[in-house]
C-alpha positions as CSV (number, residue, x, y, z in Angstrom):
1,M,60.4,-112.7,188.5
2,I,61.0,-110.4,191.5
3,R,61.4,-107.4,189.1
4,F,58.2,-108.3,187.3
5,S,56.2,-108.5,190.6
6,L,57.6,-105.1,191.7
7,L,56.6,-103.5,188.4
8,F,53.1,-105.0,188.7
9,V,52.7,-103.5,192.2
10,L,53.8,-100.1,191.0
11,V,51.2,-100.2,188.2
12,L,48.5,-101.1,190.7
13,L,49.5,-98.1,192.9
14,A,49.6,-95.7,190.0
15,V,46.3,-96.7,188.4
16,P,43.5,-97.3,190.8
17,L,40.6,-99.6,190.0
18,V,38.4,-98.4,187.2
19,S,35.2,-98.9,189.3
20,A,36.4,-96.1,191.7
21,Q,35.5,-92.6,190.7
22,L,34.7,-89.1,191.8
23,R,30.9,-89.1,192.1
24,I,29.0,-85.8,191.4
25,V,25.3,-85.6,192.1
26,P,23.5,-84.3,190.2
27,N,25.8,-84.4,187.1
28,D,23.1,-83.1,184.7
29,L,20.8,-80.2,185.7
30,T,18.8,-77.2,184.5
31,I,18.5,-73.9,186.2
32,T,16.2,-70.9,185.3
33,P,17.9,-67.8,186.6
34,E,16.6,-64.3,186.3
35,V,18.8,-61.8,184.4
36,G,20.9,-59.7,186.8
37,V,20.1,-61.9,189.8
38,K,22.6,-64.2,191.3
39,T,21.3,-67.8,191.4
40,S,22.8,-70.7,193.5
41,F,22.6,-74.4,193.3
42,L,24.2,-77.4,195.1
43,L,26.5,-80.2,193.9
44,N,27.5,-83.2,196.1
45,L,31.1,-84.6,195.4
46,T,32.1,-88.0,196.9
47,N,35.6,-89.6,196.7
48,D,35.1,-93.3,195.9
49,F,38.9,-93.8,195.4
50,S,41.2,-95.4,198.0
51,F,43.5,-92.5,198.0
52,D,43.3,-88.8,198.7
53,L,42.3,-86.3,196.0
54,F,43.9,-82.9,195.9
55,Q,43.0,-79.6,194.1
56,V,39.6,-80.8,193.0
57,R,38.5,-78.0,190.6
58,F,36.0,-77.1,187.8
59,T,37.1,-75.5,184.5
60,S,36.1,-71.9,184.3
61,Q,32.7,-71.0,182.8
62,T,31.4,-67.5,182.1
63,G,29.0,-66.3,184.8
64,F,29.7,-69.3,187.1
65,S,31.6,-69.4,190.4
66,F,32.9,-72.8,191.4
67,P,34.7,-73.3,194.7
68,E,37.8,-75.5,194.8
69,I,38.3,-78.5,197.2
70,A,41.9,-78.5,198.5
71,R,41.8,-82.2,199.7
72,L,39.1,-84.9,199.5
73,M,39.9,-88.0,201.5
74,P,38.7,-91.5,200.5
75,G,34.9,-92.0,201.2
76,E,34.5,-88.3,202.0
77,S,31.7,-86.2,200.6
78,R,31.6,-82.4,200.1
79,I,28.6,-80.2,199.2
80,L,29.5,-77.3,197.0
81,N,27.4,-74.1,196.6
82,I,27.7,-73.0,192.9
83,S,26.6,-69.5,191.9
84,Y,25.6,-68.1,188.5
85,E,24.7,-64.7,187.2
86,T,24.1,-63.3,183.7
87,D,23.1,-60.0,182.1
88,R,21.4,-61.4,179.1
89,P,18.4,-63.7,178.5
90,G,18.4,-66.9,176.6
91,K,19.2,-70.6,176.8
92,E,22.8,-71.9,177.2
93,T,24.4,-75.2,178.0
94,V,27.9,-75.5,179.6
95,T,29.9,-78.6,180.4
96,P,32.6,-77.8,183.0
97,V,35.2,-80.5,183.6
98,V,36.0,-81.6,187.1
99,S,39.7,-82.7,187.6
100,F,42.0,-83.5,190.5
101,L,45.5,-84.5,191.4
102,Y,46.7,-87.6,193.4
103,Y,50.1,-89.0,194.5
104,I,51.8,-91.8,192.5
105,P,55.2,-93.6,193.1
106,Y,58.1,-92.0,191.2
107,S,61.7,-93.2,190.5
108,P,63.8,-90.5,188.8
109,G,66.7,-93.0,188.0
110,E,70.3,-92.9,189.1
111,K,72.2,-89.6,189.1
112,K,75.7,-88.4,189.7
113,Y,76.5,-85.3,191.9
114,N,79.8,-83.3,192.1
115,V,81.5,-82.2,195.4
116,T,84.6,-79.9,195.2
117,I,87.4,-80.2,197.8
118,T,89.2,-77.0,198.7
119,D,91.9,-76.5,201.3
120,T,89.2,-75.4,203.8
121,S,86.0,-77.4,203.1
122,Y,83.9,-79.7,201.0
123,V,81.6,-77.8,198.6
124,P,78.8,-78.4,199.2
125,E,79.3,-79.5,202.8
126,R,75.9,-81.3,203.0
127,I,74.2,-83.0,200.1
128,S,71.0,-85.2,199.7
129,I,70.9,-88.0,197.1
130,R,68.7,-91.1,196.4
131,A,69.7,-94.7,196.9
132,G,71.7,-95.7,193.8
133,D,73.1,-92.3,193.1
134,S,76.9,-91.5,193.1
135,I,79.1,-88.7,194.3
136,I,82.3,-87.5,192.5
137,W,84.8,-85.6,194.6
138,R,87.4,-83.5,192.9
139,N,90.4,-82.0,194.8
140,N,91.0,-78.4,193.8
141,G,93.2,-77.7,196.8
142,T,97.0,-77.4,197.1
143,V,97.6,-80.5,199.2
144,I,96.4,-84.1,199.2
145,H,93.0,-84.5,200.8
146,T,90.9,-87.5,201.9
147,V,87.2,-88.5,202.1
148,T,87.1,-90.7,205.2
149,V,83.8,-92.1,206.6
150,I,83.2,-91.5,210.3
151,N,79.9,-93.5,210.5
152,G,77.4,-94.9,208.0
153,T,77.7,-97.2,205.0
154,P,79.4,-97.8,202.8
155,S,82.6,-97.3,204.7
156,F,85.5,-95.8,202.7
157,D,88.8,-94.0,203.3
158,Q,90.1,-92.5,200.1
159,S,93.0,-90.2,199.4
160,I,92.6,-87.8,196.5
161,G,95.6,-86.1,194.9
162,I,95.7,-82.5,193.6
163,N,93.4,-82.2,190.6
164,Q,92.3,-85.8,191.0
165,T,88.8,-87.3,191.5
166,H,87.2,-90.1,193.3
167,E,83.7,-91.6,192.6
168,Q,81.6,-93.5,195.2
169,K,78.1,-95.1,194.8
170,F,75.5,-95.2,197.6
171,P,73.2,-98.2,197.0
172,Q,70.9,-97.9,200.0
173,M,69.3,-95.4,202.3
174,N,71.7,-94.1,205.0
175,L,73.2,-91.0,206.6
176,V,76.9,-90.8,206.0
177,N,79.3,-88.5,207.9
178,Y,82.9,-88.1,206.7
179,Y,86.0,-85.9,207.1
180,D,89.3,-84.8,205.6
181,K,92.4,-86.2,207.5
182,A,94.7,-83.5,206.1
183,I,92.8,-80.5,207.4
184,G,90.0,-81.9,209.5
185,F,86.9,-80.3,207.9
186,V,83.7,-82.6,207.7
187,G,80.8,-83.3,205.3
188,R,77.5,-85.1,205.4
189,I,75.5,-87.2,202.8
190,N,71.8,-87.9,203.2
191,V,70.8,-91.0,201.1
192,T,67.0,-91.2,200.7
193,N,64.7,-93.8,199.1
194,A,65.2,-94.3,195.4
195,T,61.4,-94.3,194.9
196,T,59.2,-91.4,195.9
197,T,55.7,-90.0,195.1
198,E,54.6,-86.9,193.3
199,L,51.2,-85.3,192.4
200,S,49.9,-86.4,189.1
201,H,46.8,-85.8,186.9
202,N,45.0,-88.6,185.0
203,S,42.4,-87.3,182.4
204,A,40.7,-90.7,182.5
205,Y,39.4,-89.8,186.0
206,D,38.0,-86.4,184.9
207,K,34.2,-85.9,185.3
208,T,31.9,-83.7,183.2
209,V,28.9,-81.9,184.6
210,T,26.1,-80.7,182.2
211,I,24.4,-77.4,183.3
212,R,21.6,-76.0,181.2
213,T,20.5,-72.4,181.8
214,D,17.3,-70.6,180.7
215,A,17.7,-67.0,181.8
216,K,14.8,-64.6,181.7
217,Y,14.3,-60.9,182.3
218,I,12.3,-59.5,185.2
219,E,10.1,-56.8,183.7
220,T,10.4,-53.3,185.1
221,A,9.1,-49.8,184.0
222,L,10.7,-46.5,182.9
223,S,9.5,-42.9,183.2
224,L,10.6,-39.8,181.3
225,L,10.8,-36.2,182.4
226,L,11.6,-33.5,179.9
227,I,13.4,-30.5,181.5
228,E,12.1,-28.3,178.6
229,E,9.5,-29.2,176.1
230,N,9.3,-26.1,173.8
231,F,12.0,-25.2,171.3
232,T,12.4,-22.6,168.6
233,V,15.3,-23.4,166.3
234,Q,16.4,-21.9,163.0
235,A,17.0,-24.4,160.2
236,N,20.4,-26.1,160.4
237,E,21.1,-24.6,163.8
238,E,21.2,-26.6,167.0
239,V,20.1,-26.2,170.6
240,E,20.5,-28.6,173.6
241,G,17.9,-30.1,175.9
242,S,17.9,-32.7,178.7
243,I,15.6,-35.6,179.6
244,R,15.5,-37.7,182.8
245,V,15.1,-41.4,182.4
246,K,14.2,-43.3,185.6
247,N,13.7,-46.9,186.5
248,E,10.4,-47.0,188.4
249,G,10.4,-50.8,188.9
250,A,12.1,-53.1,191.4
251,S,14.4,-54.8,188.9
252,R,17.3,-53.6,186.8
253,A,16.6,-52.2,183.4
254,Y,18.9,-53.4,180.7
255,F,20.2,-51.5,177.6
256,V,17.9,-48.4,177.9
257,N,17.6,-47.0,174.4
258,L,16.4,-43.5,173.4
259,T,15.0,-42.7,170.0
260,A,13.3,-39.7,168.3
261,E,11.1,-39.4,165.2
262,K,13.4,-36.8,163.6
263,W,16.1,-34.1,164.2
264,V,17.0,-35.2,167.7
265,T,20.3,-36.9,168.7
266,F,21.2,-38.2,172.2
267,D,24.6,-38.0,173.9
268,E,24.2,-41.3,175.7
269,N,22.4,-44.5,174.9
270,N,22.2,-48.3,175.7
271,F,22.8,-47.9,179.4
272,N,21.6,-49.9,182.4
273,L,19.5,-48.6,185.3
274,S,19.3,-50.2,188.7
275,A,15.9,-50.2,190.5
276,G,15.1,-46.6,191.4
277,E,18.1,-45.2,189.6
278,Y,17.7,-42.3,187.1
279,N,20.0,-40.8,184.4
280,Y,19.9,-37.3,182.9
281,V,20.7,-37.5,179.2
282,A,21.5,-34.5,177.1
283,F,20.2,-34.3,173.5
284,A,20.6,-31.9,170.6
285,V,17.7,-30.6,168.4
286,K,18.9,-29.7,164.9
287,P,16.1,-29.2,162.3
288,T,17.4,-29.9,158.8
289,P,14.5,-29.3,156.4
290,S,14.9,-30.3,152.8
291,D,13.5,-27.0,151.5
292,S,11.9,-23.8,152.7
293,T,8.4,-25.3,152.6
294,E,9.3,-27.2,155.7
295,T,10.2,-24.0,157.6
296,G,7.8,-21.6,159.2
297,K,6.0,-24.5,160.9
298,N,5.4,-26.2,164.2
299,Y,6.5,-29.8,164.8
300,T,5.6,-32.3,167.5
301,I,8.5,-34.7,167.9
302,K,8.1,-37.9,170.0
303,I,10.9,-39.2,172.1
304,T,10.7,-42.8,173.1
305,A,12.6,-44.8,175.7
306,S,12.7,-48.6,176.1
307,A,14.9,-51.3,177.6
308,N,15.1,-55.0,176.9
309,N,12.8,-55.7,179.9
310,T,10.5,-52.7,179.8
311,P,7.6,-51.4,177.8
312,R,8.0,-48.3,175.6
313,V,7.3,-44.9,177.2
314,S,7.2,-41.7,175.2
315,R,7.2,-37.9,175.7
316,S,7.0,-35.1,173.0
317,I,8.9,-31.9,172.4
318,Y,7.3,-29.0,170.5
319,L,9.5,-27.4,167.9
320,Y,9.0,-24.3,165.9
321,V,11.3,-23.8,162.8
322,P,11.1,-20.1,161.6
323,F,10.9,-19.5,157.9
324,T,14.2,-19.4,156.1
325,A,15.0,-19.6,152.4
326,T,18.4,-21.0,152.9
327,T,18.4,-24.7,153.7
328,R,20.9,-27.5,153.6
329,N,20.2,-28.2,149.8
330,Q,20.4,-24.6,148.7
331,S,23.3,-22.3,147.8
332,A,23.4,-18.6,148.7
333,C,22.2,-17.6,145.2
334,D,19.0,-19.7,145.6
335,Y,17.9,-17.1,148.1
336,L,17.3,-14.5,145.4
337,W,14.3,-16.3,144.0
338,E,13.2,-18.6,146.9
339,L,11.2,-16.0,148.7
340,E,9.3,-15.1,145.6
341,R,8.6,-18.7,144.8
342,V,7.3,-19.5,148.3
343,C,5.2,-16.4,148.5
344,T,3.7,-17.0,145.0
345,R,2.6,-20.5,146.2
346,N,1.5,-19.2,149.6
347,P,0.5,-15.6,149.3
348,G,-1.3,-15.7,152.6
349,L,1.8,-16.4,154.7
350,Q,2.5,-13.7,157.3
351,I,6.1,-13.6,156.2
352,C,5.0,-12.6,152.7
353,N,2.8,-9.7,154.0
354,P,4.6,-8.0,157.0
355,P,3.3,-4.4,157.5
356,V,6.8,-3.1,158.3
357,K,9.3,-0.9,156.7
358,V,12.9,-2.1,156.5
359,I,16.2,-0.4,156.0
360,T,18.5,-1.7,153.3
361,K,21.8,-0.6,152.0
362,I,21.7,0.8,148.5
363,N,25.4,1.3,147.9
364,E,28.8,0.9,149.6
365,T,28.4,4.3,151.3
366,T,26.4,5.0,154.4
367,K,23.3,5.9,152.5
368,Y,20.2,3.9,153.3
369,K,16.7,4.0,151.9
370,E,13.3,2.9,153.3
371,L,11.6,0.3,151.0
372,E,8.2,-1.4,151.2
373,L,9.5,-4.9,150.4
374,G,7.2,-7.1,152.5
375,L,10.4,-8.7,154.1
376,T,11.9,-8.6,157.6
377,K,15.1,-6.7,158.2
378,E,17.0,-10.0,158.7
379,Q,15.7,-11.4,155.4
380,V,16.8,-8.3,153.5
381,Q,20.2,-8.5,155.1
382,Q,20.4,-12.1,154.1
383,K,19.4,-11.2,150.6
384,I,22.1,-8.5,150.4
385,L,24.6,-11.0,151.6
386,A,23.4,-13.6,149.1
387,T,23.6,-11.0,146.3
388,E,27.2,-10.2,147.2
389,Q,28.1,-13.9,147.4
390,C,26.5,-14.4,143.9
391,E,28.4,-11.5,142.5
392,S,31.6,-12.8,144.1
393,K,31.0,-16.3,142.6
394,L,30.2,-14.8,139.2
395,D,33.5,-12.7,139.3
396,Q,35.4,-15.8,140.3
397,A,33.7,-17.8,137.5
398,I,34.7,-15.1,134.9
399,S,38.2,-15.1,136.3
400,N,38.5,-18.9,136.1
401,N,37.0,-19.0,132.6
402,A,38.5,-15.9,130.9
403,D,39.0,-17.7,127.5
404,L,35.4,-18.8,127.5
405,V,34.2,-15.3,128.3
406,E,36.2,-13.9,125.4
407,E,34.8,-16.5,123.1
408,I,31.3,-15.7,124.2
409,K,32.0,-12.0,123.5
410,D,33.1,-12.9,120.0
411,L,30.0,-15.0,119.4
412,R,27.9,-12.1,120.7
413,M,29.5,-9.8,118.2
414,E,28.9,-12.3,115.4
415,L,25.3,-12.5,116.5
416,Q,25.0,-8.8,116.4
417,K,26.4,-8.6,112.9
418,L,23.9,-11.3,111.8
419,R,21.1,-9.4,113.4
420,S,22.2,-6.2,111.6
421,E,22.3,-7.9,108.3
422,T,19.0,-9.5,108.9
423,N,17.5,-6.1,109.7
424,R,18.9,-4.6,106.5
425,T,17.6,-7.5,104.5
426,N,14.2,-7.0,106.1
427,E,14.3,-3.3,105.2
428,Q,15.2,-4.1,101.6
429,M,12.4,-6.6,101.4
430,G,10.1,-4.0,102.8
431,D,11.1,-1.4,100.2
432,L,10.6,-4.0,97.4
433,A,7.1,-4.9,98.7
434,K,6.2,-1.2,98.9
435,A,7.3,-0.6,95.3
436,K,5.3,-3.6,94.1
437,E,2.3,-2.3,96.0
438,E,2.5,1.1,94.3
439,E,2.9,-0.4,90.9
440,S,-0.2,-2.5,91.5
441,V,-2.2,0.5,92.5
442,M,-1.2,2.5,89.4
443,G,-2.2,-0.5,87.1
444,S,-5.5,-0.6,88.9
445,V,-6.0,3.2,88.4
446,K,-5.2,2.9,84.6
447,T,-7.7,0.0,84.2
448,F,-10.4,1.7,86.1
449,G,-9.8,5.0,84.1
450,F,-10.3,3.4,80.8
451,L,-13.5,1.6,81.9
452,G,-14.8,4.9,83.3
453,L,-14.2,6.7,80.0
454,V,-16.2,4.0,78.1
455,L,-19.0,4.3,80.7
456,V,-19.1,8.1,80.3
457,L,-19.3,7.9,76.5
458,M,-22.1,5.3,76.8
459,I,-24.0,7.6,79.2
460,L,-23.6,10.6,76.8
461,G,-24.7,8.5,73.9
462,G,-27.8,7.4,75.7
463,V,-28.7,11.0,76.6
464,W,-28.2,12.2,73.1
465,Y,-30.4,9.4,71.8
466,Y,-33.1,10.2,74.3
467,F,-33.3,13.9,73.4
468,K,-33.2,13.1,69.7
469,S,-36.2,10.8,70.0
470,T,-38.1,13.4,72.0
471,G,-37.6,16.2,69.5
472,E,-38.9,14.1,66.6
473,M,-42.0,13.4,68.5
474,D,-42.7,17.0,69.2
475,V,-42.3,17.9,65.5
């Protein structure tokens, strides 16, 4: 019955009444912070338990800063200042858990400890144990030693032979001093309470706080300043420029993004700017027209900057792309006909009618000749280079396809033979047609000759008859 009552008391000490709690006011709240601005709010914590609370802490939450309470005594209240900051807008709900530690009775159970006896001392000389624990002495010396109590309980005087042991239990709290009669060295045993306390955590006592956030941006404004606005860039070549982006407002600008309509890329993007801060961003202008019709023109390219909490702001650069026939989709050989094609469609272009004379190389020597080509010197040089590249490619193609080239030559010879035979056949057919034509003419001549003779005879007959008739009348 006594043991049952003691166990019941320990349970009551270990588990406080359920009605007691750690009260948190408020335990459900909503805050509306501004993005980039630290927001604070208060929580009141009260210890309704009958025992001290230690290490009262919140579980970690992104953006929140919760202070820790080292000790909260029974009935004590503490107001905590909680801070929160975020760099993105939107709604979020967090539920940090508040936990704490408290002391509970603890009995580790009976244990045995070892003490070694040498010819000069007890090892260890001083030892602490709990009531109910035992000590085992072992003589590792060269003579017989003793463990003899000077004061304290239990009282004992025990001789221990070489390599022998002696065990003694200590049932109650006490301080025992003892010594060795053989040599005279001493030892001490501190016997403490069998039941102690230790810090413990009980998840049933944990409390949860619900915090809803609805973060919003504070609007600010950007400005743009182009260090240079006018650019002249050849197709597929690149030049650099710079633009200053400044936050003109009183709030931080988040994720500043730069974009351009075409042909412009930026070295830096998606950066933040504090109020009044500015950033110089380098950019590259590289026109990549699809064909030559997109060269020889002026372009206005808009550059736009915006952040998550700013309106858009734009500035324009002015780009001129000089005419070129070689673009990203053309090979060097295309240049040989591109100028003619462009100028046929656009004969009024200045590039097609330049009143200049150019010098072009006419062979591999140092001889040069003036020609009225209607082209600039650079274009002629490009054309010469393109021609050389085409010839090189053709030679390489012939070298890589020697068998095919020989086959083409054979076919050409066969074609020439066929053409020769066709020509001979045409000549023979022509001779035959001529002969038939001559034969036809001779037949016509014979026919017309006979008919003519008959006609002449008839005319002569008629004349004769006429004169005959006339003579008879005269007679």
